Every structure is written in structure tokens, then in C-alpha cells.
C-alpha positions in Angstrom: 266.2 -82.4 -125.8 262.7 -83.8 -125.8 259.8 -81.5 -126.4 257.0 -81.6 -123.7 253.5 -81.9 -125.0 250.9 -79.4 -123.8 248.7 -82.4 -123.1 251.1 -83.5 -120.4 251.0 -80.1 -118.7 247.2 -79.5 -118.9 246.1 -82.0 -116.2 248.4 -80.8 -113.5 247.4 -77.2 -114.3 243.7 -78.0 -114.1 244.2 -79.8 -110.8 246.2 -76.9 -109.4 243.4 -74.5 -110.4 240.8 -76.7 -108.7 242.9 -76.9 -105.5 243.1 -73.1 -105.5 239.4 -72.6 -106.0 238.5 -75.2 -103.3 240.9 -73.5 -100.9 239.4 -70.1 -101.4 235.9 -71.6 -100.9 236.9 -73.2 -97.6 238.4 -70.0 -96.3 235.1 -68.1 -96.6 233.6 -66.9 -93.3 230.7 -69.4 -93.5 231.1 -71.9 -96.4 227.5 -73.2 -95.8 225.9 -69.8 -96.3 224.4 -69.0 -99.6 224.7 -65.3 -100.4 221.5 -63.6 -101.6 221.5 -60.6 -103.9 218.0 -59.8 -102.5 219.3 -58.8 -99.0 219.1 -55.0 -98.7 216.8 -54.7 -101.7 213.1 -54.2 -101.9 211.3 -57.5 -102.1 210.4 -58.5 -105.7 206.8 -58.8 -106.6 205.0 -62.0 -105.8 202.4 -63.4 -108.2 198.8 -62.4 -107.3 197.6 -65.9 -108.3 196.2 -67.4 -105.2 196.2 -71.0 -104.2 192.7 -72.3 -104.1 190.4 -70.1 -101.9 193.2 -68.8 -99.8 193.8 -65.0 -99.8 196.1 -63.8 -102.6 199.3 -61.9 -102.0 198.8 -58.2 -102.6 201.6 -55.7 -102.9 200.4 -54.2 -99.6 201.0 -57.6 -97.8 204.7 -57.2 -98.2 205.0 -53.7 -96.7 202.6 -54.0 -93.7 204.5 -51.8 -91.4 205.8 -54.9 -89.5 208.3 -57.6 -90.0 207.0 -60.2 -92.3 208.2 -63.6 -93.5 208.0 -64.9 -97.0 208.2 -68.7 -97.2 208.6 -70.7 -100.4 207.2 -74.2 -100.0 205.7 -77.2 -101.8 203.5 -80.1 -100.7 205.9 -82.7 -102.2 208.8 -81.3 -100.2 209.7 -83.3 -97.0 211.8 -80.5 -95.5 208.8 -78.2 -96.0 206.6 -80.6 -94.0 209.3 -80.8 -91.3 209.3 -77.0 -90.8 205.5 -76.7 -90.9 205.0 -77.0 -87.1 207.4 -74.1 -86.6 205.6 -72.0 -89.1 202.2 -72.7 -87.4 203.8 -71.8 -84.1 205.2 -68.5 -85.4 201.8 -67.6 -87.0 200.0 -68.4 -83.8 202.4 -66.0 -82.0 201.3 -63.2 -84.4 204.1 -63.4 -87.0 202.7 -62.5 -90.5 203.8 -65.1 -93.0 203.3 -65.1 -96.7 203.4 -68.5 -98.4 204.5 -69.0 -102.0 203.6 -72.5 -103.2 205.8 -73.3 -106.2 206.4 -76.1 -108.7 203.4 -77.9 -107.2 199.9 -79.0 -108.1 197.0 -77.0 -106.7 195.1 -80.0 -105.4 197.8 -81.6 -103.2 199.0 -78.1 -102.0 195.4 -77.1 -101.0 194.8 -80.5 -99.3 198.1 -80.2 -97.4 197.1 -76.8 -95.9 193.6 -78.0 -95.2 194.8 -81.1 -93.4 197.9 -79.8 -91.6 196.9 -76.2 -91.0 197.6 -72.9 -92.7 200.2 -70.7 -91.2 200.0 -68.2 -94.0 198.2 -64.8 -94.1 198.2 -65.1 -97.9 199.2 -67.9 -100.3 200.5 -67.3 -103.8 200.4 -70.1 -106.3 203.5 -70.2 -108.6 203.4 -73.6 -110.5 206.0 -72.6 -113.0 208.4 -71.2 -110.4 208.7 -67.7 -112.0 208.3 -65.8 -108.7 210.8 -68.2 -107.1 213.3 -67.3 -109.9 212.7 -63.5 -109.2 213.6 -64.1 -105.6 216.6 -66.2 -106.3 215.1 -69.3 -104.7 217.2 -72.5 -105.4 215.0 -75.1 -103.8 212.2 -75.3 -101.2 211.9 -74.4 -98.5 213.4 -71.0 -98.3 212.3 -68.2 -96.0 213.0 -64.5 -96.3 212.7 -61.9 -93.5 211.3 -58.5 -94.7 211.4 -55.3 -92.6 208.3 -53.1 -92.1 208.8 -51.4 -95.5 209.3 -54.6 -97.5 213.1 -54.7 -97.7 214.7 -58.1 -97.6 216.8 -58.4 -94.4 217.7 -62.1 -94.4 217.4 -65.3 -96.5 217.3 -68.7 -95.0 217.8 -71.7 -97.3 216.5 -74.9 -95.9 213.9 -76.0 -93.3 213.2 -73.9 -90.2 214.2 -76.8 -87.9 217.0 -77.8 -85.6 220.1 -76.0 -84.5 220.6 -74.2 -87.8 217.1 -72.7 -87.3 217.9 -71.8 -83.7 221.4 -70.5 -84.2 221.0 -68.6 -87.5 217.4 -67.9 -88.3 215.9 -67.0 -84.9 218.7 -64.5 -84.0 218.1 -62.7 -87.4 214.4 -62.6 -86.8 214.9 -61.2 -83.2 217.2 -58.6 -84.7 214.6 -57.6 -87.2 211.9 -57.5 -84.6 213.9 -55.3 -82.3 214.9 -52.7 -84.9 
């Protein structure tokens, strides 16, 4: 009887393992949703380094007694530019928004806000991305909804535009505002 080499068995076992993992991933409630360990936790600190002459983010800014948004953005980020009109609209409607500019250069970031409008009550400057790491941000833009005491209620990865914004973000924001 011929002996079967372990090298002949390994590829089918690896493939079967991949199929099992992929199947489990597809059976999740919402496979496009990125879980956040921040939800339900107090918001991490944000660097107090301000972008240009814009107001810095103070610890008090994150627990204002009202629902607040924290938006991670960069001037070089096309999706950030796409969501900018919605941020301006929300700010005009009275929504406090904290901006965290990360992995960017101060000159282009300041010019962007000067030219296109500033929706942020305060703007942190995080060129190394350390604050973004503390928040679990994977790529800009990402927006967090904080409750009145500064607890993270919801994380939205991606631009605040289109049907995903309307069907996922806005209902969560309404829920936070009505609590």
C-alpha cells in the first residue's frame, strides 16, 4: 500500500479551512459593518494640538452635554471631500462636530477648510495618526457619534454620503438625539 504524503493532504485542508472561514463571514448579520471596540466606551482623548489657528479640541468639547460628532478626515482624501457638504449642513443645523485632521500636512489642510468652509467647532491636528490609532480608525473618513457624556454610541466608516449615510448613519444620529 502506498503511503500518502502530508504535502498532498495540506492543500485540500487549507482550502477547506478557507471555505469555512469565508462561509462564517458571509453569515454575519451585516458583513459590510466594521465592529468597533469603542462603542459603549468613553471616547479616547484627542490630541490638543490644533490645526493652524482653528480652536483646539479640549476634553470638555467631548462631553458638552449634547450629542457630538467626531470626524476623522484629511485634505488629500477624496471621500472626505465628498462628505464635506453634509458636514457643513449638519454644522449649520447646530450639530457640534469635532474634526481630527490626520496623516496630513498642515498647509493643505488649513487651505482646504479656508476655501471650502469649516464645519468643525474644534480641529485637532494628528499628523502621525496617533489619535486615530487610539480611536481604532482604519482610514479616513470615519465619524463617531458621542452621547452627551462623551460615550461612543456609533462608528461610521466611510463618507457621509449616499444611501449608506441615509440608511445607516442618519437613523443612528436620530436615535442618539432622541435619547
